[in-house]
C-alpha positions in Angstrom: -12.2 6.4 -17.3 -9.1 8.6 -16.9 -9.8 12.3 -17.3 -8.3 13.8 -20.5 -8.1 17.3 -21.8 -6.7 19.0 -24.9 -4.7 22.2 -24.8 -2.9 24.4 -27.2 0.3 26.5 -27.0 2.9 28.1 -29.1 5.0 25.0 -28.6 4.3 21.4 -27.5 6.0 22.1 -24.2 3.8 25.2 -23.6 0.7 23.2 -24.4 1.7 20.4 -22.0 2.4 22.9 -19.2 -1.0 24.4 -19.7 -2.6 21.0 -19.4 -0.6 20.1 -16.2 -1.7 23.4 -14.6 -5.4 22.7 -15.5 -5.2 19.1 -14.2 -3.3 20.2 -11.1 -0.7 17.4 -11.5 2.8 16.7 -12.7 4.3 15.1 -15.8 5.0 11.8 -14.0 1.2 11.3 -13.4 0.0 11.8 -17.0 0.0 10.3 -20.4 0.7 12.7 -23.3 -0.3 12.5 -26.9 0.9 15.2 -29.3 -1.9 16.0 -31.7 -0.3 18.9 -33.6 3.4 19.8 -33.5 2.6 23.4 -34.5 4.6 25.4 -37.0 6.5 28.7 -37.3 5.5 31.3 -39.8 7.3 34.3 -41.2 10.0 35.8 -38.8 9.4 32.9 -36.4 5.9 34.0 -35.6 3.7 31.0 -34.8 1.3 30.3 -37.6 -0.2 27.1 -36.2 -0.7 26.2 -32.5 0.7 23.0 -31.0 -2.0 20.9 -29.6 -1.8 18.0 -27.1 -4.1 15.6 -25.3 -3.1 14.9 -21.7 -4.7 12.2 -19.7 -4.3 11.4 -16.0 -2.6 8.0 -15.8 -4.7 5.4 -14.1 -3.4 4.6 -10.6 -1.7 1.3 -10.3 -3.7 0.9 -7.1 -7.0 0.9 -9.1 -7.4 -2.8 -9.5 -6.9 -3.4 -5.8 -9.1 -0.5 -4.8 -12.0 -1.8 -7.0 -11.5 -5.4 -5.7 -11.5 -4.4 -2.0 -14.5 -2.1 -2.4 -16.6 -4.9 -4.0 -15.3 -7.5 -1.5 -16.2 -5.6 1.7 -19.7 -5.1 0.3 -20.0 -8.8 -0.4 -18.8 -9.6 3.2 -21.6 -7.4 4.5 -19.3 -4.7 5.9 -19.2 -1.1 5.0 -16.5 1.5 5.0 -14.4 4.0 3.1 -11.3 2.8 1.2 -8.5 5.2 1.5 -5.6 4.7 -0.9 -2.1 6.2 -1.1 0.9 5.0 -3.1 4.5 5.8 -3.9 6.9 4.2 -6.3 7.2 1.0 -4.3 4.1 0.6 -2.1 0.3 0.7 -2.3 -1.3 1.5 1.1 -5.0 0.8 1.6 -6.8 1.6 4.8 -10.4 0.7 5.3 -12.4 2.8 7.8 -16.1 2.6 8.8 -18.6 1.8 11.6 -18.4 -2.0 11.1 -15.0 -2.3 9.3 -13.8 -4.3 12.3 -15.6 -7.3 10.8 -12.7 -7.4 8.2 -10.0 -7.9 10.8 -11.0 -11.3 12.3 -9.4 -13.2 15.1 -5.7 -12.1 15.5 -6.1 -10.3 12.1 -6.6 -13.5 10.2 -9.4 -12.1 8.0 -7.4 -9.0 7.3 -4.3 -11.2 6.3 -6.5 -13.3 4.0 -7.9 -10.2 2.3 -4.4 -8.8 1.8 -3.2 -12.1 0.3 -6.2 -12.3 -2.2 -5.8 -8.6 -3.1 -2.1 -9.2 -3.7 -3.0 -11.9 -6.2 -5.3 -9.4 -8.0 -2.4 -7.0 -8.3 0.0 -9.6 -9.7 -2.7 -10.7 -12.3 -2.7 -7.1 -13.4 1.2 -7.2 -13.6 1.6 -4.7 -10.7 4.6 -5.5 -8.7 4.3 -2.9 -5.9 4.2 -4.0 -2.3 0.7 -4.0 -0.8 -0.1 -2.9 2.7 -3.7 -3.3 3.6 -5.1 -2.2 6.9 -8.4 -1.7 8.7 -8.9 1.2 11.1 -5.0 1.2 11.5 -5.2 -2.2 13.1 -1.8 -3.2 11.9 -0.2 -0.1 13.4 -1.9 -0.7 16.7 -1.1 -4.4 16.7 2.6 -3.6 15.8 2.8 -1.4 18.8 1.2 -4.0 21.1 3.5 -6.8 19.8 6.6 -4.7 20.3 5.6 -4.3 23.9 4.9 -8.1 24.2 8.2 -8.9 22.6 10.2 -6.7 25.0 8.3 -8.0 28.0 9.0 -11.6 26.9 12.7 -10.9 26.5 12.9 -9.4 29.9 11.1 -12.4 31.4 13.3 -14.9 29.6 16.4 -13.2 30.9 14.9 -13.0 34.4 14.0 -16.7 34.7 16.9 -18.0 32.6 14.8 -20.0 30.1 12.8 -19.5 26.9 9.4 -17.8 26.8 7.0 -19.1 24.2 4.4 -16.6 22.8 0.9 -17.4 21.7 0.4 -18.6 18.1 0.7 -15.8 15.5 0.5 -15.4 11.8 3.6 -14.7 9.7 3.0 -10.9 9.8 2.9 -10.8 13.6 5.8 -13.2 14.1 7.9 -11.0 11.8 7.1 -8.0 14.0 8.3 -9.9 17.1 11.6 -10.8 15.4 12.1 -7.2 14.3 11.4 -5.9 17.7 14.2 -7.9 19.3 16.6 -8.1 16.4 19.0 -5.6 18.0 18.8 -7.2 21.5 22.1 -9.1 21.9 20.9 -10.9 25.0 18.1 -13.0 23.4 17.3 -14.9 20.2 13.9 -15.4 18.6 12.9 -18.6 16.8 9.7 -19.4 15.0 8.6 -23.0 15.6 5.6 -25.3 15.1 3.2 -25.7 12.2 0.6 -23.2 10.8 -1.8 -22.0 12.1 -0.3 -22.7 15.5 3.2 -21.5 14.7 4.8 -19.6 17.7 7.8 -17.5 18.5 10.2 -18.7 21.2 12.2 -15.9 22.9 15.3 -17.4 24.6 18.4 -16.2 26.4 21.6 -16.4 24.4 
């Protein structure tokens, strides 16, 4: 349940500011209900205080956080679920001694968890982009794939014919395409059928 407090002030704005200070947050992160407008007495002296109820707005990431927490327990893993979000993206990173169980071969388990969690968000009418990671696997994998892509491009140019990379999921293939999108000497093409779809790196 979201935390809510009631505060008073000589005006509604003053009461709201007092609540924001006590909650340690800003206006964009709360829901405000005006309980009493307050009134002015003789010579403008306040005769009745303004009173408001200010509640911390529930994070849009909450449905995803709850789902992921329950899911990792059901899968027999354990870990901490760290969440951050901005106006466009919800970032969830799972850390723990056996959180690696949630990654799977070539990140397939992680990709499946992200897909299912994304469905949970959509069912709750949350349209933010979801980025779910385990022990920063995606970051490390992105760095590795960038190196693989650059090496494949160099090899393709050296031997004068295409180099076909190992099968990858859509997330990984996209990283390869992005890594070489500014290289004017090669082109990248995804080919084949899932789950054996591959990226071909070929000289132009």
